[in-house]
C-alpha positions as semicolon CSV with decimal commas, in nm:
position;residue;x (nm);y (nm);z (nm)
1;M;7,540;10,549;9,016
2;K;7,422;10,202;8,931
3;N;7,401;10,333;8,574
4;I;7,131;10,564;8,706
5;R;7,275;10,909;8,679
6;A;7,207;11,135;8,974
7;L;6,920;11,357;8,860
8;L;7,019;11,722;8,837
9;V;6,685;11,872;8,742
10;L;6,653;12,020;9,089
11;A;6,947;12,249;9,017
12;V;6,782;12,368;8,695
13;A;6,471;12,470;8,885
14;W;6,665;12,619;9,176
15;T;6,583;12,978;9,092
16;L;6,215;12,892;9,139
17;F;6,262;12,778;9,496
18;T;6,144;12,988;9,786
19;A;6,347;13,061;10,095
20;A;6,092;12,891;10,318
21;T;6,214;12,632;10,564
22;C;6,139;12,271;10,470
23;G;6,032;12,162;10,812
24;G;6,181;11,820;10,739
25;G;6,411;11,615;10,957
26;S;6,717;11,400;10,928
27;S;6,679;11,024;10,905
28;P;6,725;10,852;11,240
29;S;7,042;10,648;11,258
30;S;7,036;10,272;11,256
31;S;7,258;10,067;11,485
32;S;7,611;10,089;11,350
33;S;7,957;10,179;11,458
34;S;8,093;10,524;11,380
35;N;8,438;10,565;11,232
36;N;8,429;10,938;11,163
37;K;8,768;11,077;11,259
38;S;8,859;11,414;11,402
39;N;9,169;11,406;11,184
40;L;9,267;11,196;10,884
41;S;9,632;11,129;10,955
42;V;9,562;10,757;10,909
43;P;9,667;10,619;10,569
44;H;9,340;10,439;10,501
45;A;9,084;10,724;10,507
46;V;9,004;11,042;10,313
47;I;8,770;11,334;10,370
48;I;8,432;11,344;10,194
49;T;8,289;11,688;10,120
50;A;7,917;11,713;10,048
51;D;7,849;12,041;9,870
52;P;7,740;12,185;9,530
53;G;8,058;12,066;9,358
54;P;8,279;12,247;9,105
55;S;8,015;12,379;8,862
56;T;7,857;12,718;8,923
57;A;7,639;12,680;8,612
58;N;7,495;12,343;8,719
59;P;7,552;12,289;9,093
60;Y;7,508;11,940;9,234
61;L;7,236;11,903;9,494
62;N;7,348;11,638;9,746
63;G;7,681;11,556;9,586
64;A;7,950;11,376;9,789
65;F;8,301;11,447;9,661
66;V;8,657;11,334;9,729
67;S;8,998;11,430;9,592
68;V;9,194;11,171;9,396
69;T;9,563;11,182;9,304
70;I;9,640;11,040;8,959
71;C;9,993;10,966;8,842
72;V;10,170;10,835;8,537
73;P;10,233;10,469;8,626
74;G;10,548;10,432;8,835
75;S;10,606;10,807;8,868
76;T;10,599;11,017;9,184
77;L;10,662;11,341;8,995
78;Q;10,410;11,326;8,711
79;C;10,096;11,347;8,921
80;T;9,790;11,565;8,959
81;T;9,533;11,580;9,236
82;V;9,179;11,610;9,103
83;P;8,927;11,759;9,349
84;D;8,549;11,726;9,336
85;V;8,534;11,366;9,214
86;L;8,187;11,225;9,282
87;L;8,189;10,934;9,528
88;D;7,968;10,662;9,384
89;T;7,881;10,329;9,545
90;G;7,668;10,240;9,244
91;S;7,949;10,194;8,989
92;S;8,300;10,054;8,963
93;G;8,610;10,237;8,846
94;L;8,756;10,584;8,817
95;R;8,635;10,816;8,541
96;V;8,784;11,164;8,515
97;L;8,738;11,457;8,278
98;S;9,038;11,504;8,054
99;S;9,011;11,876;8,123
100;A;9,071;11,808;8,495
101;L;9,399;11,624;8,441
102;G;9,602;11,936;8,362
103;G;9,783;11,775;8,070
104;L;9,900;11,470;8,266
105;P;10,064;11,249;7,998
106;L;9,875;10,924;8,042
107;T;9,904;10,668;7,762
108;N;9,586;10,527;7,613
109;M;9,546;10,150;7,621
110;T;9,501;9,952;7,300
111;T;9,321;9,638;7,190
112;P;9,522;9,331;7,078
113;A;9,473;9,459;6,721
114;G;9,634;9,792;6,810
115;A;9,320;10,008;6,818
116;T;9,272;10,262;7,096
117;L;9,052;10,118;7,369
118;A;8,747;10,328;7,459
119;N;8,477;10,297;7,722
120;C;8,112;10,405;7,727
121;V;7,875;10,433;8,023
122;Q;7,508;10,497;7,953
123;Y;7,259;10,623;8,212
124;V;6,883;10,594;8,228
125;D;6,835;10,970;8,189
126;L;6,987;10,934;7,838
127;T;7,323;11,086;7,928
128;Y;7,652;10,906;7,879
129;N;8,027;10,922;7,947
130;W;8,263;10,845;7,659
131;G;8,641;10,840;7,643
132;A;8,967;10,651;7,617
133;V;9,091;10,393;7,864
134;A;9,436;10,466;8,006
135;R;9,651;10,319;8,281
136;A;9,736;10,529;8,586
137;D;9,845;10,501;8,946
138;V;9,549;10,605;9,163
139;K;9,625;10,732;9,514
140;L;9,379;10,791;9,797
141;A;9,537;10,882;10,132
142;G;9,818;10,628;10,179
143;E;9,655;10,367;9,955
144;V;9,772;10,313;9,597
145;A;9,619;10,117;9,309
146;S;9,908;10,077;9,067
147;S;9,877;10,097;8,689
148;I;9,503;10,041;8,673
149;P;9,269;10,117;8,379
150;I;9,066;10,436;8,419
151;Q;8,837;10,624;8,180
152;I;8,945;10,963;8,049
153;I;8,618;11,139;7,970
154;A;8,677;11,334;7,650
155;D;8,615;11,708;7,649
156;P;8,477;11,899;7,346
157;G;8,825;12,004;7,236
158;S;8,967;11,651;7,246
159;T;9,104;11,489;6,931
160;F;8,968;11,154;7,049
161;P;8,705;11,004;6,812
162;A;8,345;11,101;6,868
163;A;8,123;10,854;7,047
164;P;7,964;10,603;6,808
165;S;7,587;10,555;6,788
166;G;7,623;10,235;6,992
167;C;7,728;10,458;7,282
168;T;7,523;10,773;7,232
169;N;7,190;10,593;7,179
170;G;7,032;10,931;7,110
171;G;7,152;11,065;7,445
172;T;7,349;11,364;7,570
173;P;7,719;11,354;7,663
174;T;7,829;11,463;8,010
175;N;8,186;11,547;7,914
176;T;8,240;11,887;8,077
177;V;8,242;12,005;8,436
178;D;7,910;12,184;8,377
179;T;7,733;11,882;8,229
180;L;7,881;11,625;8,469
181;S;7,868;11,867;8,766
182;A;8,188;11,701;8,888
183;N;8,545;11,651;8,774
184;G;8,498;11,276;8,762
185;I;8,337;10,973;8,926
186;L;8,503;10,737;9,173
187;G;8,311;10,410;9,153
188;V;8,353;10,208;9,475
189;S;8,071;9,955;9,444
190;S;8,078;9,598;9,571
191;Y;8,196;9,477;9,229
192;I;8,549;9,484;9,094
193;Y;8,488;9,531;8,721
194;D;8,265;9,779;8,544
195;C;8,145;9,510;8,303
196;G;8,305;9,177;8,399
197;T;8,256;8,853;8,208
198;A;7,981;9,011;7,995
199;C;8,255;9,206;7,814
200;A;8,530;8,944;7,827
201;P;8,654;8,750;7,523
202;G;8,417;8,472;7,424
203;T;8,104;8,688;7,454
204;T;7,918;8,796;7,141
205;S;7,826;9,144;7,261
206;N;7,915;9,371;7,551
207;G;7,612;9,596;7,520
208;G;7,813;9,893;7,396
209;V;8,055;9,926;7,688
210;Y;8,398;9,882;7,525
211;F;8,506;9,989;7,178
212;G;8,817;9,967;6,964
213;C;8,899;10,286;6,774
214;P;9,160;10,228;6,502
215;D;9,087;10,573;6,354
216;T;8,788;10,805;6,372
217;S;8,547;10,512;6,371
218;C;8,492;10,286;6,671
219;Q;8,356;9,932;6,690
220;V;8,230;9,728;6,985
221;T;8,502;9,499;7,123
222;T;8,554;9,249;7,403
223;V;8,811;9,319;7,675
224;S;8,998;9,095;7,917
225;L;8,917;9,144;8,284
226;T;9,258;9,290;8,361
227;S;9,210;9,557;8,095
228;Q;8,864;9,660;8,213
229;I;8,803;9,964;8,432
230;Q;8,810;9,844;8,793
231;N;8,725;9,956;9,143
232;P;9,054;10,107;9,268
233;V;8,992;9,987;9,624
234;A;9,001;9,624;9,510
235;L;9,351;9,682;9,374
236;F;9,505;9,835;9,688
237;A;9,785;9,632;9,845
238;S;9,590;9,626;10,174
239;D;9,254;9,744;10,310
240;N;9,112;9,616;9,982
241;N;8,802;9,422;10,087
242;G;8,558;9,713;10,098
243;I;8,485;10,063;10,223
244;S;8,274;10,250;10,472
245;I;8,118;10,593;10,437
246;T;8,035;10,806;10,740
247;L;7,835;11,128;10,709
248;P;7,683;11,331;10,995
249;A;7,317;11,396;11,071
250;L;7,175;11,713;10,918
251;P;6,941;11,977;11,062
252;D;6,588;12,000;10,925
253;A;6,675;12,281;10,685
254;G;6,991;12,116;10,553
255;L;7,334;12,278;10,525
256;P;7,540;12,459;10,260
257;S;7,799;12,181;10,299
258;T;7,925;11,916;10,537
259;T;8,211;11,670;10,565
260;G;8,247;11,300;10,639
261;T;8,488;11,013;10,598
262;L;8,560;10,747;10,335
263;T;8,747;10,464;10,508
264;F;8,912;10,174;10,324
265;G;8,891;9,817;10,447
266;I;8,639;9,633;10,663
267;G;8,786;9,478;10,977
268;T;9,140;9,531;10,851
269;Q;9,230;9,803;11,101
270;P;9,136;9,876;11,463
271;D;8,903;10,156;11,350
272;N;8,718;10,004;11,052
273;G;8,525;9,714;11,205
274;L;8,154;9,659;11,146
275;G;8,050;9,714;11,507
276;R;7,674;9,652;11,531
277;A;7,601;9,706;11,162
278;V;7,364;9,450;11,007
279;V;7,507;9,268;10,705
280;Q;7,274;9,229;10,407
281;T;7,415;9,024;10,123
282;E;7,333;9,105;9,762
283;D;7,155;8,884;9,511
284;S;7,312;8,782;9,179
285;S;7,222;9,123;9,033
286;G;7,376;9,316;9,322
287;N;7,045;9,410;9,482
288;F;6,822;9,351;9,785
289;T;6,448;9,389;9,850
290;T;6,283;9,697;9,998
291;V;5,925;9,679;10,123
292;F;5,760;10,020;10,142
293;D;5,395;10,122;10,166
294;G;5,278;9,770;10,084
295;A;5,492;9,743;9,769
296;S;5,798;9,520;9,725
297;Y;6,095;9,666;9,538
298;S;6,300;9,357;9,453
299;S;6,587;9,536;9,275
300;S;6,682;9,791;9,538
301;F;7,028;9,925;9,611
302;I;7,229;10,183;9,803
303;D;7,386;10,451;9,582
304;S;7,585;10,749;9,707
305;G;7,594;10,883;9,350
306;S;7,218;10,943;9,346
307;N;7,126;11,277;9,495
308;A;6,793;11,172;9,648
309;L;6,590;10,868;9,746
310;F;6,424;10,745;9,425
311;F;6,121;10,518;9,439
312;L;5,764;10,500;9,315
313;D;5,503;10,587;9,572
314;S;5,216;10,338;9,546
315;T;4,973;10,629;9,569
316;T;5,026;10,998;9,501
317;T;4,813;11,101;9,798
318;H;5,091;11,191;10,039
319;L;5,380;11,214;9,789
320;P;5,261;11,416;9,490
321;G;5,507;11,532;9,227
322;C;5,655;11,882;9,233
323;K;5,551;12,170;9,011
324;A;5,896;12,330;8,976
325;S;6,132;12,042;9,055
326;D;6,037;11,791;8,790
327;G;6,078;11,429;8,898
328;F;6,084;11,503;9,271
329;Y;5,820;11,472;9,542
330;C;5,653;11,773;9,701
331;P;5,418;11,667;9,982
332;S;5,213;11,948;10,137
333;T;5,353;11,855;10,476
334;T;5,679;11,679;10,561
335;Q;5,633;11,302;10,561
336;F;5,798;11,074;10,818
337;L;5,811;10,730;10,659
338;S;5,965;10,387;10,704
339;A;6,063;10,087;10,495
340;T;6,233;9,752;10,551
341;N;6,535;9,626;10,357
342;T;6,602;9,253;10,334
343;G;6,919;9,102;10,193
344;A;6,966;8,775;10,008
345;N;7,073;8,631;10,346
346;N;6,721;8,710;10,479
347;Q;6,862;8,966;10,722
348;S;6,620;9,257;10,754
349;N;6,677;9,611;10,872
350;P;6,411;9,883;10,908
351;V;6,489;10,231;10,778
352;S;6,315;10,552;10,881
353;F;6,333;10,841;10,636
354;V;6,185;11,182;10,573
355;V;6,047;11,341;10,256
356;A;6,005;11,719;10,244
357;N;5,871;11,948;9,971
358;A;6,152;11,977;9,714
359;D;6,012;12,303;9,577
360;N;6,063;12,468;9,916
361;L;6,420;12,369;10,000
362;P;6,579;12,669;10,170
363;L;6,857;12,865;10,002
364;P;7,157;12,874;10,018
365;N;7,170;12,513;10,141
366;W;7,270;12,231;9,906
367;V;7,288;11,926;10,132
368;F;6,964;11,766;10,257
369;S;6,856;11,438;10,410
370;D;6,488;11,470;10,315
371;V;6,479;11,486;9,934
372;A;6,307;11,213;9,731
373;G;6,188;11,160;9,378
374;A;6,011;10,919;9,148
375;S;6,196;10,619;9,005
376;S;6,209;10,559;8,633
377;T;5,846;10,456;8,581
378;G;5,734;10,800;8,695
379;P;5,484;10,926;8,955
380;S;5,195;10,925;8,705
381;Q;5,212;10,546;8,682
382;S;5,146;10,485;9,049
383;G;4,966;10,160;8,976
384;L;5,289;10,010;8,842
385;P;5,549;10,007;9,120
386;S;5,900;10,029;8,986
387;L;6,144;9,746;9,039
388;Y;6,389;9,945;9,247
389;F;6,419;10,167;9,551
390;D;6,733;10,375;9,509
391;W;6,869;10,466;9,853
392;G;7,064;10,772;9,743
393;L;7,282;11,012;9,941
394;P;7,014;11,113;10,196
395;F;7,033;10,754;10,326
396;F;7,399;10,802;10,421
397;F;7,346;11,097;10,656
398;S;7,356;11,007;11,027
399;R;7,500;10,659;10,976
400;T;7,799;10,455;10,865
401;V;7,739;10,247;10,551
402;Y;7,969;9,960;10,456
403;V;8,022;9,815;10,107
404;A;8,202;9,479;10,089
405;I;8,368;9,381;9,761
406;E;8,276;9,059;9,585
407;G;8,485;8,755;9,676
408;R;8,675;8,936;9,950
409;S;8,679;8,807;10,307
410;T;8,578;9,054;10,576
411;S;8,497;9,048;10,946
412;G;8,128;9,021;10,846
413;G;8,166;8,744;10,590
414;T;8,252;8,737;10,220
415;G;8,132;9,014;9,989
416;P;7,935;9,136;9,814
417;Y;7,718;9,291;10,082
418;W;7,601;9,616;10,235
419;A;7,591;9,680;10,607
420;Y;7,462;9,964;10,820
């Protein structure tokens, strides 16, 4: 989620929505190959399900979920398969609710001083995930990442120490299925580590990402790269240079649910090549530039964990904010728009997209390709374009999107890059 938590306010306002049809449309597909499979008997692909997720109290609008099998390291018997794990190209590493593990006896990792190692992830909507770091075998289809660090998100009944102020920062924990709206997060970004050298020994501060907890108190600590939470795909024995996500086109009114494919590896198998997809490399911050409506968004990214397209409209004339669905756009008529993405390699690719009235999304559908909202500076500050254009899940419908991992060789060059 690029540390930008998928906004769930639309679900809160859902009872205010009418049953009127949006009148929107699905985004036209760009030139790319399609690797969606009629069956997933291959060992390097799993099914993606886009639906409301596991919470009935706080359903997830435009959530893409996979199932992940988690085992005690080295064991084939002490395992549990966790469904409804949010697929997120904007973060790195597996994070799972302790309540979803069914008592699986994973052992918490410790610092060199013997304190329990803990991890914190903060999001711009002032929510956060907090919990212990433990090693586990992570299995997806026939791929296995052996004995890797994952975060166990503590539930309210956990005996694990409470999050320190350096983690909470006045925010709200998302440590239950109803507050997270998922059983966990599978981070499959283009980066291997969730923090990297910024948290490694020799740094003076890690920004409140890793903590040592010798007792009920926790203090910020540095962590070696091998002990940091990592993208599981990067640790597979093969097909470990990236992923691709394929989701189908949607009808104008959306669907209650749909399915797609998460495929591991880029150019490592006969069915996971780039085809005609355009490679756009990332800058040193992991971003590219989007030009939309005369404004340049220099810190843009593609994020399957965001449930809409988030950007700041340079005027509020054709994209006014919603009355019921706070933070989203509600144009009076469906808008058919376009933008251009340009990577650090100067490769450009135009994108057509659609924005419908979020207050009028038709029930009982939960999956839409035409939902958009304001980025963090807010729609009222239209004279100050935000720095980013967040191409959330609606971008993924009707195309195949590739994410290449940093430093890994692929058929399209060395990562990190996106391609579609």
